[in-house]
C-alpha positions in Angstrom: 14.3 -4.3 18.3 11.9 -6.4 15.9 9.3 -4.3 16.5 11.2 -1.6 15.0 12.3 -3.5 11.7 8.1 -4.0 11.6 7.6 -1.0 11.7 10.1 0.3 9.4 8.6 -2.5 6.4 5.1 -0.9 7.4 6.2 2.5 6.6 8.0 1.4 3.4 5.3 -0.3 2.2 2.7 2.4 2.8 5.3 4.7 0.7 4.9 2.1 -2.1 1.7 2.1 -2.3 0.7 5.9 -1.9 3.3 6.8 -4.4 4.9 3.8 -6.4 2.1 1.9 -7.2 0.4 4.3 -9.6 2.5 2.9 -12.5 1.3 -0.3 -11.9 -2.8 -0.3 -11.4 -3.6 -3.8 -11.9 -1.3 -6.9 -10.7 -0.7 -9.8 -13.8 -3.4 -11.9 -11.3 -6.2 -9.6 -11.5 -6.0 -9.6 -15.5 -6.0 -13.3 -15.5 -8.3 -13.9 -13.1 -10.7 -11.1 -15.0 -9.8 -12.4 -18.4 -9.4 -9.2 -19.9 -6.2 -7.1 -20.1 -5.8 -3.9 -18.1 -6.6 -2.0 -21.0 -10.0 -3.7 -22.0 -10.7 -3.1 -18.5 -10.6 0.2 -18.1 -12.5 0.6 -21.0 -15.2 -1.4 -19.7 -15.5 0.4 -16.9 -13.2 4.3 -17.0 -14.4 4.6 -13.5 -12.6 1.6 -12.2 -9.2 3.4 -12.3 -10.2 5.9 -9.8 -11.9 3.3 -7.6 -8.1 1.4 -7.6 -6.3 4.1 -7.3 -8.4 5.3 -4.2 -7.7 2.1 -2.7 -4.4 2.1 -3.0 -3.9 5.4 -1.3 -6.1 4.1 1.5 -3.9 1.0 2.0 -0.8 2.9 1.5 -1.9 5.3 4.1 -3.2 3.0 6.1 0.0 1.1 6.6 2.3 4.5 6.8 0.6 5.1 10.1 -0.2 1.9 11.4 3.6 1.1 10.9 4.8 4.9 12.3 2.7 3.7 15.7 4.5 0.5 16.0 7.9 2.4 15.5 6.8 5.0 18.1 5.3 1.9 20.6 8.5 -0.2 20.6 10.7 3.0 20.7 9.3 3.8 24.3 11.6 1.3 26.3 14.5 3.1 24.5 13.5 6.5 26.2 15.2 5.7 29.8 18.1 4.4 28.5 
């Protein structure tokens, strides 16, 4: 049951990264570390937006498929019951 919960959380995390994270491009700690606001960063390098969105999509897809695989493997013992 623990692996099913972990897989479900990974799938949920992947969905958040794939769909909901496009509204929050940079986290507040990103801007603090760089020392610029998000709009200033995008003005400085406009292509950075597409790169960050690609990273979010890739990590989201990775988490989604890994979570699905964990759920499938965790469900194997329940098939015989």
